[in-house]
BAFI-3210 file (N, C-alpha, C; in Angstrom, 3 decimals, decimal comma, padded with zeros to 6 digits):
// residues 290
n [1|2|3|4|5|6|7|8|9|10|11|12|13|14|15|16|17|18|19|20|21|22|23|24|25|26|27|28|29|30|31|32|33|34|35|36|37|38|39|40|41|42|43|44|45|46|47|48|49|50|51|52|53|54|55|56|57|58|59|60|61|62|63|64|65|66|67|68|69|70|71|72|73|74|75|76|77|78|79|80|81|82|83|84|85|86|87|88|89|90|91|92|93|94|95|96|97|98|99|100|101|102|103|104|105|106|107|108|109|110|111|112|113|114|115|116|117|118|119|120|121|122|123|124|125|126|127|128|129|130|131|132|133|134|135|136|137|138|139|140|141|142|143|144|145|146|147|148|149|150|151|152|153|154|155|156|157|158|159|160|161|162|163|164|165|166|167|168|169|170|171|172|173|174|175|176|177|178|179|180|181|182|183|184|185|186|187|188|189|190|191|192|193|194|195|196|197|198|199|200|201|202|203|204|205|206|207|208|209|210|211|212|213|214|215|216|217|218|219|220|221|222|223|224|225|226|227|228|229|230|231|232|233|234|235|236|237|238|239|240|241|242|243|244|245|246|247|248|249|250|251|252|253|254|255|256|257|258|259|260|261|262|263|264|265|266|267|268|269|270|271|272|273|274|275|276|277|278|279|280|281|282|283|284|285|286|287|288|289|290]
n.u [-014,842|-012,855|-009,503|-009,433|-012,236|-012,052|-009,992|-011,259|-013,536|-011,999|-011,581|-013,009|-014,555|-012,727|-012,419|-011,593|-008,634|-007,959|-008,242|-006,397|-003,827|-003,715|-003,499|-001,273|000,855|000,154|001,093|003,841|005,104|006,730|005,476|004,472|002,848|000,967|-000,155|-002,138|-001,794|-003,773|-005,501|-006,212|-003,872|-001,960|-003,736|-004,914|-002,807|-002,021|-004,289|-004,028|-001,293|-002,087|-003,924|-002,379|-000,807|001,877|004,554|004,119|006,705|007,555|009,192|010,585|011,009|013,601|016,379|017,665|017,820|019,871|021,856|023,056|021,233|019,109|019,793|021,275|023,536|026,863|027,074|028,597|029,820|029,855|031,605|033,826|034,306|034,120|035,081|034,298|031,492|028,733|027,080|027,406|025,993|023,257|020,472|018,666|015,575|015,060|016,412|014,952|012,447|012,905|013,891|011,737|009,724|008,111|006,231|007,817|007,331|007,787|007,561|006,972|008,912|010,302|011,887|014,149|017,709|019,672|021,650|020,558|018,129|019,306|020,629|018,334|017,226|018,824|017,981|015,307|015,549|017,248|016,432|017,943|020,530|023,765|025,702|028,475|030,699|028,551|027,321|025,216|021,922|018,834|015,775|012,318|009,714|007,247|008,375|007,801|008,253|006,779|006,108|005,467|004,315|003,850|002,426|001,794|003,493|006,855|008,897|012,171|012,258|013,224|013,546|012,813|014,829|015,213|015,929|014,972|012,090|011,321|011,478|009,038|005,757|003,130|000,651|-001,898|-003,357|-006,128|-008,297|-011,337|-015,020|-017,613|-019,473|-018,304|-016,426|-018,015|-018,723|-016,441|-015,821|-018,163|-017,439|-015,163|-015,604|-017,956|-019,815|-023,574|-024,823|-025,570|-026,002|-023,850|-021,684|-021,947|-021,543|-018,929|-017,368|-018,156|-017,010|-014,319|-013,584|-013,966|-011,659|-009,930|-010,660|-010,304|-008,981|-006,907|-005,353|-002,941|-002,569|-005,183|-007,062|-007,189|-009,395|-008,860|-008,903|-011,624|-012,604|-011,453|-012,438|-015,292|-015,276|-014,235|-016,295|-018,406|-017,677|-017,157|-019,912|-020,844|-019,370|-020,098|-022,804|-026,057|-025,128|-023,659|-024,182|-024,866|-023,351|-021,378|-019,707|-018,867|-017,093|-015,221|-014,132|-013,232|-011,148|-009,371|-009,102|-008,523|-006,553|-003,866|-003,594|-003,804|-002,250|-001,152|-001,025|001,942|002,074|-000,053|-001,166|-002,889|-003,929|-004,105|-006,242|-007,712|-008,590|-009,901|-012,138|-013,292|-014,150|-016,034|-017,877|-018,842|-020,268|-021,974|-023,243|-024,286|-026,011|-028,100|-029,942|-028,129|-026,934|-028,275|-028,438|-028,648]
n.v [-006,733|-008,051|-007,797|-007,898|-006,921|-004,423|-003,260|-003,599|-001,698|000,852|000,842|001,046|-001,466|-003,898|-006,358|-008,979|-008,502|-007,316|-009,655|-011,440|-009,751|-009,331|-012,133|-012,799|-011,021|-011,797|-013,998|-013,634|-012,968|-011,181|-008,716|-007,822|-005,489|-005,233|-002,852|-000,331|003,149|004,698|002,613|001,911|000,865|001,870|002,980|000,662|-000,649|001,576|001,095|-001,388|-001,167|000,806|-000,665|-002,726|-001,188|-000,526|001,146|002,617|002,922|004,828|004,793|005,966|004,272|004,985|006,425|007,355|006,166|004,565|002,223|003,289|005,415|004,105|002,074|004,005|006,335|007,415|010,474|013,030|015,424|014,746|012,668|013,835|015,085|013,134|010,679|007,370|005,819|003,918|005,926|007,941|007,301|007,579|006,239|005,012|004,469|001,745|000,659|001,834|000,838|-001,820|-001,851|-000,744|-002,590|-002,167|-001,551|-001,660|000,418|000,330|002,081|002,119|-000,046|-001,412|000,668|001,074|000,950|-002,013|-002,747|-001,733|-003,046|-005,648|-005,272|-004,770|-007,366|-008,987|-008,114|-009,128|-011,681|-012,694|-011,315|-009,341|-007,311|-006,398|-003,515|-001,755|-000,655|-000,380|-002,451|-005,626|-005,469|-006,320|-007,291|-006,485|-008,700|-007,968|-006,755|-006,035|-005,939|-004,256|-003,783|-001,710|-001,706|-000,422|-001,892|-000,815|000,991|001,479|002,885|003,947|001,799|-001,283|-004,954|-007,144|-009,092|-012,793|-013,728|-011,748|-011,598|-014,057|-013,925|-012,712|-012,561|-012,127|-009,797|-008,909|-005,993|-004,558|-002,108|-001,096|-002,003|-000,261|000,659|000,486|002,528|004,855|004,859|005,388|008,000|009,363|009,200|010,520|013,049|014,120|014,962|015,322|014,581|012,655|012,063|013,746|012,344|009,904|010,674|011,505|009,294|007,597|008,788|009,176|006,475|005,690|006,530|004,692|002,763|003,796|003,857|005,321|005,780|004,706|004,445|005,063|007,171|007,095|006,584|008,843|010,773|011,011|011,992|014,412|015,574|015,527|017,279|019,689|020,229|020,731|023,163|024,845|025,173|026,552|028,890|029,775|030,090|029,756|030,152|028,645|025,588|022,115|020,008|021,505|022,511|020,060|019,196|021,282|020,581|018,187|018,574|019,681|018,145|015,519|015,723|015,735|013,135|011,094|008,903|008,981|006,721|005,994|006,281|008,106|011,073|012,952|015,431|015,326|016,803|016,695|014,057|013,478|015,263|013,824|011,844|012,870|013,825|011,298|010,306|012,308|013,468|011,255|010,234|012,334|012,926|012,699|015,059|016,929|018,029|015,914]
n.w [036,864|034,292|032,942|030,290|029,564|030,665|028,965|026,463|026,862|026,308|023,692|020,560|018,982|017,477|018,743|018,157|017,335|019,806|021,465|020,561|020,576|023,475|024,209|023,242|024,399|027,243|027,011|027,148|024,886|022,064|019,800|016,212|014,844|011,924|009,744|008,148|008,860|011,486|012,332|015,072|016,447|018,233|020,131|021,042|022,388|024,293|025,949|026,838|028,342|030,167|031,770|032,668|034,168|033,476|031,787|028,464|026,199|023,786|020,804|017,531|014,538|012,442|010,222|012,032|014,438|016,112|017,390|019,579|020,375|020,944|023,012|024,961|026,363|027,358|029,276|027,701|029,005|031,734|031,640|031,119|033,457|035,580|034,431|032,954|034,348|035,913|036,625|034,832|032,909|030,426|030,218|027,236|025,374|025,204|027,632|029,464|029,279|029,737|032,335|033,700|033,077|031,104|027,886|024,913|022,279|019,188|016,434|012,882|012,408|010,473|009,338|010,677|011,243|010,304|012,390|014,514|014,824|015,289|017,735|019,216|018,930|020,587|023,189|022,895|022,634|024,901|027,114|028,459|028,518|027,695|028,818|028,005|030,644|032,290|032,813|033,029|032,113|033,295|031,938|033,367|034,155|032,900|030,710|027,066|023,627|021,220|017,861|015,040|011,577|008,329|005,811|003,276|002,628|001,249|000,735|001,620|003,560|004,913|004,389|006,733|008,530|008,664|011,170|012,946|012,461|013,167|015,791|016,594|017,173|014,717|013,783|011,795|010,975|009,852|008,159|010,045|009,767|008,087|009,974|012,373|012,154|011,652|014,448|015,665|014,680|015,693|018,513|018,906|017,665|019,003|017,853|017,159|014,541|012,415|009,707|008,664|009,750|008,657|005,824|006,036|006,645|004,526|002,492|003,160|003,141|000,497|-000,533|-000,184|-002,251|-004,450|-008,003|-008,654|-006,321|-004,111|-001,372|000,799|002,860|006,524|009,211|010,726|008,958|008,392|010,794|011,155|008,651|009,295|011,579|010,194|008,232|010,021|011,398|009,203|008,366|010,435|010,205|007,771|007,591|005,925|003,324|001,686|-000,277|001,350|000,124|-001,018|001,019|002,171|000,047|000,283|002,680|002,240|000,592|002,167|004,521|003,478|001,427|001,868|002,970|001,297|-000,880|-003,998|-007,067|-008,531|-011,336|-012,083|-013,046|-012,332|-009,797|-006,107|-005,353|-007,624|-007,795|-005,557|-005,881|-008,028|-006,669|-004,535|-006,592|-007,710|-005,361|-004,554|-006,843|-008,448|-006,464|-005,702|-003,538|-001,315|-001,062|000,482|003,835|006,681]
ca.u [-014,768|-011,555|-008,732|-010,030|-013,270|-011,676|-009,306|-012,230|-014,121|-011,402|-011,438|-014,313|-014,610|-011,405|-012,460|-010,719|-007,373|-007,650|-007,924|-005,051|-002,708|-003,780|-003,232|000,277|001,754|000,297|002,016|005,361|005,577|006,811|004,664|004,739|001,545|001,155|-001,180|-002,089|-001,940|-004,961|-006,188|-006,280|-002,865|-001,419|-004,980|-005,042|-001,534|-002,146|-005,350|-003,491|-000,449|-002,823|-004,646|-001,531|-000,171|003,082|004,673|004,421|007,770|007,443|010,457|010,078|012,099|014,072|017,852|018,551|017,622|021,033|022,112|023,212|020,108|018,146|020,290|021,646|024,955|027,264|027,050|030,243|030,188|030,109|032,540|035,143|034,575|034,211|035,435|033,053|030,741|027,372|026,574|027,281|025,224|021,987|019,630|017,778|014,228|015,255|016,571|013,758|011,248|013,331|014,079|010,349|008,811|007,132|006,056|008,808|006,633|008,765|006,840|007,732|009,960|011,185|012,839|015,331|018,810|019,847|022,371|019,670|017,365|020,157|020,513|016,827|017,006|019,345|016,977|014,057|015,990|017,880|015,564|018,897|021,545|025,181|026,071|029,708|030,927|027,462|026,856|023,941|020,503|017,907|014,337|011,324|008,799|006,144|009,065|007,653|008,763|005,826|006,598|004,496|005,005|002,726|002,454|001,865|004,709|007,724|009,988|012,925|012,118|014,097|012,997|013,117|015,609|014,423|016,158|014,066|010,799|011,129|011,215|007,969|004,328|002,694|-000,887|-002,381|-004,627|-006,848|-009,518|-012,662|-016,008|-018,024|-020,311|-017,090|-015,652|-018,871|-018,979|-015,219|-015,897|-018,983|-017,079|-014,133|-015,803|-018,866|-021,145|-024,824|-025,017|-025,445|-025,707|-022,452|-020,683|-021,988|-020,907|-017,498|-016,774|-018,249|-016,057|-012,873|-013,370|-013,850|-010,299|-009,214|-010,878|-010,252|-008,037|-005,664|-004,885|-002,070|-002,980|-006,210|-007,055|-007,468|-010,554|-008,513|-009,276|-013,078|-012,927|-011,045|-013,657|-016,460|-015,105|-014,128|-017,567|-019,281|-017,017|-017,475|-021,167|-021,046|-018,835|-020,789|-024,114|-026,698|-024,658|-023,416|-025,023|-024,165|-022,539|-020,167|-019,260|-018,304|-016,106|-014,052|-013,924|-012,623|-009,826|-008,657|-008,895|-007,847|-005,840|-002,615|-003,641|-004,072|-001,115|-001,790|-000,266|003,183|001,926|-001,082|-000,750|-003,829|-003,546|-005,020|-007,687|-008,706|-008,974|-011,174|-013,402|-014,021|-014,894|-017,138|-018,835|-019,399|-020,991|-023,232|-023,864|-025,072|-027,098|-028,362|-030,378|-027,199|-026,408|-028,971|-027,737|-029,765]
ca.v [-006,613|-008,560|-007,103|-007,877|-006,025|-003,113|-002,681|-003,233|-000,515|001,991|000,708|000,998|-002,649|-004,593|-007,429|-010,143|-007,888|-007,304|-010,930|-011,946|-009,120|-009,774|-013,476|-012,687|-010,330|-012,264|-015,334|-013,254|-012,945|-009,777|-008,704|-007,129|-005,159|-004,787|-002,353|001,159|004,106|005,061|001,464|001,717|000,066|002,678|003,017|-000,651|-000,748|002,429|000,712|-002,655|-000,823|001,431|-001,553|-003,521|-000,177|-000,413|002,375|002,524|003,658|004,939|005,309|005,943|003,688|005,602|006,205|008,087|005,279|003,987|001,453|004,298|005,971|002,813|001,606|004,643|006,739|008,250|011,793|013,629|016,461|014,033|011,640|014,627|015,365|012,018|009,268|006,564|004,980|003,700|007,158|008,991|006,783|008,268|005,242|005,161|003,929|000,122|000,168|002,433|-000,094|-003,090|-001,668|-000,527|-003,571|-001,517|-002,053|-000,656|000,540|000,765|002,739|001,880|-000,780|-001,706|001,967|001,084|000,475|-003,497|-002,966|-001,454|-004,329|-006,781|-004,895|-005,198|-008,826|-009,560|-007,867|-009,884|-013,201|-013,023|-010,504|-008,825|-006,577|-005,907|-002,275|-001,414|000,164|-000,159|-003,875|-006,170|-004,872|-007,446|-006,840|-007,000|-009,730|-007,445|-005,994|-006,516|-005,301|-004,427|-003,113|-001,514|-001,333|-000,306|-002,712|-000,002|002,076|000,736|003,768|003,947|000,660|-002,678|-006,041|-007,750|-010,486|-014,098|-013,895|-010,663|-011,920|-015,410|-013,695|-011,867|-012,871|-011,060|-009,666|-008,017|-005,046|-003,720|-001,087|-001,489|-001,780|001,308|001,112|000,855|003,864|005,901|004,956|006,081|009,340|009,987|009,452|011,429|014,546|014,539|015,534|014,903|014,753|011,160|012,178|014,189|011,493|008,756|011,035|011,741|007,996|006,973|009,471|008,564|004,926|005,590|006,854|003,356|002,157|004,622|003,205|006,142|005,993|003,725|004,287|005,912|007,927|006,351|007,052|010,110|011,820|011,037|012,520|015,829|015,818|015,790|018,521|020,850|020,577|021,181|024,221|025,617|025,326|027,533|029,977|030,248|029,853|029,087|030,505|027,349|024,202|021,324|019,290|022,223|022,225|018,671|019,125|022,130|019,723|017,063|019,112|020,295|017,083|014,517|015,845|015,156|011,786|009,989|008,967|008,556|005,853|006,746|006,691|008,906|012,439|014,022|016,000|014,788|017,478|016,135|012,729|013,897|016,001|012,851|010,905|013,758|013,887|010,313|010,223|013,169|013,757|009,990|010,217|013,940|012,980|012,646|016,508|017,677|017,711|015,119]
ca.w [035,433|033,870|032,079|028,617|029,489|030,979|027,971|025,467|027,147|025,931|022,261|019,625|018,183|017,534|019,485|017,679|017,556|021,107|022,143|020,062|021,408|024,899|024,423|022,984|025,501|028,412|027,025|027,153|023,558|021,560|018,686|015,336|014,236|010,652|009,163|007,792|009,924|011,781|012,523|016,443|017,019|019,367|020,987|021,835|023,175|025,441|026,752|027,477|029,288|031,247|032,480|033,412|034,963|032,932|030,877|026,999|025,942|022,279|019,732|016,231|013,647|011,357|010,156|013,191|015,560|016,180|018,795|020,957|020,859|021,577|024,273|025,633|026,064|028,577|029,267|027,714|030,042|033,123|031,484|031,187|034,912|036,338|033,756|032,734|035,378|035,594|037,144|033,828|031,738|030,162|029,593|026,228|025,453|025,457|028,885|030,207|029,010|030,397|033,837|034,258|032,785|030,137|026,524|024,106|021,121|018,173|015,201|011,685|012,672|009,225|008,772|011,655|010,855|010,691|013,462|015,568|015,061|015,716|019,329|020,011|018,796|021,688|024,185|022,989|022,945|026,126|028,065|029,019|027,700|028,374|028,528|028,425|031,891|033,148|033,396|032,358|032,524|033,200|031,972|034,293|033,718|031,897|029,514|025,754|022,408|020,228|016,795|013,997|010,319|007,376|004,604|001,941|002,545|000,813|000,487|002,906|004,511|004,740|004,590|008,087|008,326|009,238|012,679|013,716|012,192|013,832|017,117|016,827|016,577|013,590|013,799|010,595|011,571|008,822|008,457|010,195|008,741|008,055|011,299|013,528|011,756|012,159|015,965|016,156|014,475|016,641|019,802|018,719|017,230|019,673|016,870|016,962|013,214|011,940|008,172|008,348|010,075|007,674|004,666|006,166|006,773|003,318|001,492|003,300|002,669|-000,861|-000,968|-000,149|-003,147|-005,906|-008,610|-008,712|-005,100|-003,683|-000,199|000,886|004,365|007,794|009,937|011,335|007,619|008,379|012,050|010,545|007,685|009,863|012,333|009,386|007,583|010,922|011,416|008,041|008,316|011,248|009,616|006,397|007,733|004,938|002,000|000,945|000,002|002,239|-000,561|-001,500|002,272|002,234|-000,857|000,726|003,738|001,706|-000,048|003,335|005,483|002,871|000,219|002,594|003,445|000,412|-001,647|-005,494|-007,769|-009,176|-012,699|-012,124|-013,357|-011,531|-008,345|-005,075|-005,461|-008,825|-007,466|-004,487|-006,627|-008,705|-005,560|-004,234|-007,671|-007,672|-004,250|-004,437|-008,198|-008,731|-005,624|-005,429|-002,079|-000,373|-001,065|001,521|005,308|007,293]
c.u [-013,028|-010,904|-009,060|-011,118|-013,130|-011,009|-010,312|-013,157|-013,335|-011,226|-012,716|-013,969|-013,322|-011,402|-011,516|-009,078|-006,976|-007,328|-006,616|-003,802|-002,586|-003,199|-001,541|001,136|001,442|001,017|003,662|005,715|005,779|005,867|004,812|003,104|001,705|-000,022|-001,032|-001,949|-003,358|-006,001|-006,094|-004,966|-002,303|-002,627|-005,035|-003,852|-001,497|-003,283|-004,672|-002,424|-001,026|-003,506|-003,436|-000,537|001,353|003,407|004,719|005,396|007,875|008,848|010,002|011,257|012,346|015,517|018,424|018,438|019,015|021,112|022,368|021,972|019,101|018,493|020,589|023,222|025,510|027,408|028,582|030,593|030,501|031,182|033,853|035,480|034,639|034,733|034,044|032,717|029,440|026,614|026,222|026,591|023,930|021,334|018,836|016,288|014,180|015,392|015,578|012,842|011,567|013,314|012,644|009,301|007,815|006,960|007,180|007,968|007,415|007,610|007,660|008,958|010,907|011,970|014,033|016,514|019,016|020,773|021,568|018,797|018,047|020,350|019,127|016,563|017,520|018,489|015,768|014,439|016,342|017,307|016,578|019,815|022,722|025,482|027,613|029,941|029,731|027,200|025,710|022,882|019,565|016,434|013,297|010,485|007,834|006,925|008,430|008,098|007,451|006,053|005,538|005,059|003,744|003,120|002,362|002,952|006,035|009,166|010,740|012,876|012,970|013,220|013,532|013,662|014,892|014,560|015,173|012,543|010,353|011,088|009,831|006,776|003,625|001,145|-001,251|-003,693|-005,006|-007,665|-010,746|-013,827|-016,696|-019,008|-019,390|-016,550|-016,650|-019,035|-017,572|-015,399|-017,019|-018,291|-015,815|-014,431|-017,200|-019,802|-022,463|-025,407|-024,827|-025,205|-024,265|-021,445|-020,750|-021,151|-019,356|-016,851|-017,065|-017,341|-014,808|-012,490|-013,288|-012,496|-009,564|-009,355|-010,685|-008,972|-006,675|-004,984|-004,116|-002,607|-004,115|-005,935|-007,511|-008,788|-010,140|-009,024|-010,941|-013,328|-012,581|-012,137|-014,808|-016,450|-014,964|-015,505|-018,511|-018,830|-017,284|-018,864|-021,514|-020,655|-019,458|-022,206|-024,825|-026,309|-024,212|-024,231|-024,137|-022,974|-021,181|-019,171|-018,433|-017,081|-015,030|-013,438|-012,826|-010,980|-008,823|-008,421|-008,138|-006,893|-004,229|-002,583|-003,719|-002,779|-001,422|-000,494|000,901|002,827|000,539|-000,702|-001,638|-003,297|-004,314|-006,247|-008,447|-009,224|-010,024|-012,177|-013,992|-014,866|-016,126|-018,120|-019,626|-020,340|-022,190|-024,068|-024,839|-026,086|-027,449|-029,160|-029,451|-026,430|-026,977|-028,578|-029,023|-029,884]
c.v [-006,972|-007,577|-006,691|-006,987|-004,731|-002,488|-002,477|-002,014|000,729|001,903|000,568|-000,191|-003,233|-005,933|-008,645|-009,636|-008,057|-008,574|-011,396|-011,234|-009,430|-011,203|-013,521|-012,068|-011,165|-013,649|-014,993|-013,014|-011,199|-009,951|-007,760|-006,826|-004,781|-004,207|-000,882|001,811|004,334|003,897|001,024|000,858|000,680|002,811|001,774|-000,742|000,150|001,645|-000,620|-002,026|-000,106|000,546|-002,501|-002,544|-000,395|000,704|001,804|003,617|003,683|005,493|005,149|005,308|004,590|005,339|006,575|007,336|004,292|003,080|002,163|004,789|005,083|002,559|002,790|005,151|007,347|009,654|012,423|014,445|015,836|013,151|012,586|014,834|014,273|010,594|008,591|005,879|004,812|004,993|008,126|008,427|007,146|007,174|005,786|004,403|002,380|-000,065|000,877|001,354|-001,324|-002,954|-001,443|-001,505|-003,086|-002,105|-001,027|-000,805|001,091|001,094|002,560|001,077|-001,272|-000,460|001,937|000,320|-001,195|-003,526|-002,698|-002,539|-005,367|-006,460|-005,129|-006,757|-009,578|-009,418|-008,800|-011,443|-013,477|-012,138|-009,793|-008,137|-006,132|-004,632|-002,030|-000,392|000,533|-001,388|-004,606|-005,835|-005,974|-006,857|-007,406|-008,046|-009,171|-006,870|-006,824|-005,563|-005,402|-003,290|-003,043|-001,470|-001,424|-001,012|-001,908|000,770|001,129|001,613|004,017|002,721|-000,421|-003,847|-006,690|-008,944|-011,549|-014,220|-012,884|-011,416|-013,296|-015,141|-013,023|-012,738|-011,706|-011,043|-008,591|-007,208|-004,320|-002,638|-001,708|-001,319|-000,412|001,533|001,273|002,122|004,929|006,097|005,759|007,596|010,064|010,277|010,545|012,921|014,957|015,112|014,736|015,015|013,672|011,288|012,764|013,063|010,224|009,231|011,009|010,169|007,322|007,605|009,254|007,077|004,752|005,836|005,623|002,519|002,560|003,936|004,051|006,382|004,669|003,459|005,387|006,611|006,763|007,026|008,375|011,126|012,062|011,998|014,230|016,331|016,428|017,033|019,816|021,335|021,249|022,751|025,429|026,026|026,613|029,100|030,808|030,626|029,224|029,674|029,651|026,101|023,254|020,557|020,014|022,524|021,065|018,682|019,966|021,335|018,648|017,307|019,309|019,036|015,832|014,437|015,426|014,004|010,827|010,065|008,120|007,433|006,513|007,112|007,601|010,403|013,464|014,264|015,322|015,392|016,941|015,085|012,868|014,212|014,888|012,093|011,534|013,724|012,483|009,888|011,279|013,396|012,384|009,677|011,509|013,892|013,452|014,298|017,488|017,145|016,946|015,631]
c.w [035,308|033,307|030,672|028,668|029,541|029,703|026,722|025,530|026,523|024,405|021,533|018,618|018,467|018,541|019,423|017,889|018,965|021,839|021,820|020,689|022,761|025,150|024,070|023,901|026,782|028,359|027,115|025,898|023,129|020,246|017,552|014,617|012,910|009,886|008,880|008,943|010,169|011,946|014,058|017,211|018,174|020,477|021,940|022,731|024,427|026,352|027,593|028,624|030,464|032,141|033,303|034,229|034,820|031,881|029,452|026,722|024,410|021,668|018,434|015,344|012,583|011,219|011,186|014,423|015,653|017,402|020,031|021,398|021,583|023,004|025,475|025,624|027,303|028,207|028,962|028,489|031,186|033,024|031,700|032,612|035,658|035,792|033,706|033,942|035,088|035,937|035,893|032,635|031,688|029,505|028,527|026,288|025,825|026,880|029,701|030,344|029,753|031,792|034,434|033,930|031,811|028,666|025,719|022,656|020,079|016,632|013,807|011,778|011,562|008,697|009,709|011,114|011,189|012,093|014,538|015,838|015,771|017,448|019,929|019,927|020,018|022,980|024,135|023,058|024,180|027,593|029,047|028,106|028,357|027,894|028,950|029,613|032,574|033,797|032,633|033,002|032,432|033,076|032,983|033,549|032,582|030,640|028,164|024,714|021,515|018,865|015,798|012,622|009,374|005,955|003,142|001,675|002,218|000,719|001,763|003,820|003,937|005,214|005,982|007,761|009,371|010,871|013,540|013,636|013,006|015,388|017,471|016,328|015,729|013,615|012,731|011,153|010,410|009,186|009,129|009,445|008,975|009,258|012,390|013,296|012,192|013,707|016,416|015,942|015,380|018,107|019,878|018,238|018,196|019,020|017,087|015,481|012,351|010,539|007,992|008,811|009,020|006,429|004,946|006,208|005,459|002,193|001,783|003,116|001,370|-001,398|-000,936|-001,321|-004,539|-006,636|-008,845|-007,408|-004,362|-002,182|000,312|002,457|005,361|008,287|010,479|010,044|007,967|009,683|011,575|009,556|008,126|010,744|011,369|008,845|008,612|011,316|010,350|007,928|009,459|010,905|008,529|006,460|006,651|003,457|001,237|000,966|000,618|001,343|-000,708|-000,078|002,506|001,199|-000,297|001,826|003,360|001,286|001,149|004,063|004,716|002,044|000,725|002,784|002,511|-000,663|-003,183|-006,003|-008,390|-010,590|-012,746|-012,231|-012,612|-010,334|-007,400|-005,060|-006,374|-008,515|-006,421|-005,002|-007,246|-007,712|-005,149|-005,304|-007,748|-006,556|-004,164|-005,728|-008,438|-007,650|-005,137|-003,964|-001,084|-000,150|-000,208|002,843|005,811|008,579]
res [m|g|v|r|e|k|v|a|a|r|v|v|g|r|e|r|e|l|d|l|l|l|a|a|v|a|a|g|r|d|v|l|l|e|g|p|p|g|t|s|k|s|t|i|l|a|a|i|t|a|e|w|d|v|p|l|v|f|v|e|g|n|a|d|l|t|p|t|r|l|v|g|h|h|s|p|a|r|v|l|r|e|d|y|s|a|d|t|f|v|p|g|p|l|l|d|a|m|r|s|g|g|f|l|y|v|e|e|f|n|r|a|p|e|d|t|l|n|t|l|l|t|a|m|a|e|r|r|i|a|v|p|r|v|g|t|v|e|a|m|p|s|f|r|v|v|a|t|m|n|p|y|d|t|i|g|t|t|r|l|s|t|s|v|s|d|r|l|c|r|l|a|v|g|y|q|d|a|a|a|e|r|a|i|v|a|v|r|t|d|l|e|q|p|q|l|i|a|d|a|v|a|l|t|r|a|t|r|e|h|e|a|i|r|q|g|s|s|v|r|g|a|i|d|l|a|l|v|v|d|r|l|a|r|l|r|g|d|t|d|p|y|a|d|l|v|l|d|g|m|l|l|a|l|s|g|r|i|h|l|d|e|v|v|e|a|t|p|e|n|v|l|r|s|i|w|e|s|y|f|v|l|d|p|a|r|a|e|p|g]
***
């Protein structure tokens, strides 16, 4: 079995995205994965690095990710005792990934400060970086930078400069279709309840299409919804109708995952209730557990 088949065995669906990402990293390219949360980006990367037997070095892009945090720093305590040297240097995630030939996975890439992105740009362009009082660190051949960003999230983000975007291949990763998401929920929950899984996926997908919601829930919401409803049914026995259990599960699992449009005055709970009513009231047959 080849690498492609082994990686695909770890991921539900995503054949096209997997082929494109594998082609890019095999060609020695750095990649920007652009898509909402919960679309299997980290799962695919973890599967690829596991098959390549290289580390996946995670770093979160935010205002605190300074060049020093990314590259590394000299230990103040050791510097006081020993003065500056290569031995007093504590490497950051960039140097760890370069030295080990791993993938540096930068989540929320467009939240990192500009000077940090410029430091990363040097490493991507030259495959080496000069560290004061340490020397030049050369990247192993398998070193890659894989960044992610959420196109729906604009608060606290910055527009990538052309010099940065010109160094990255870009792969748009959207939500999978309903069948794939049902398969994901079935695998992640281990529930043998096809109707509950189908309802959880359908209701979660409906949050992505509601006019009041700017960004809906990923399939992670459907996973939690299915698990919560299953546990609620065990706790309450036959005291509550199935549809009522689903409503309570929705409010718990999805209310924190949806982001309403700024002009909407309703609460997340009100919007979710309207989705629930449209789903169960307009088709009463769905209100009975399968």
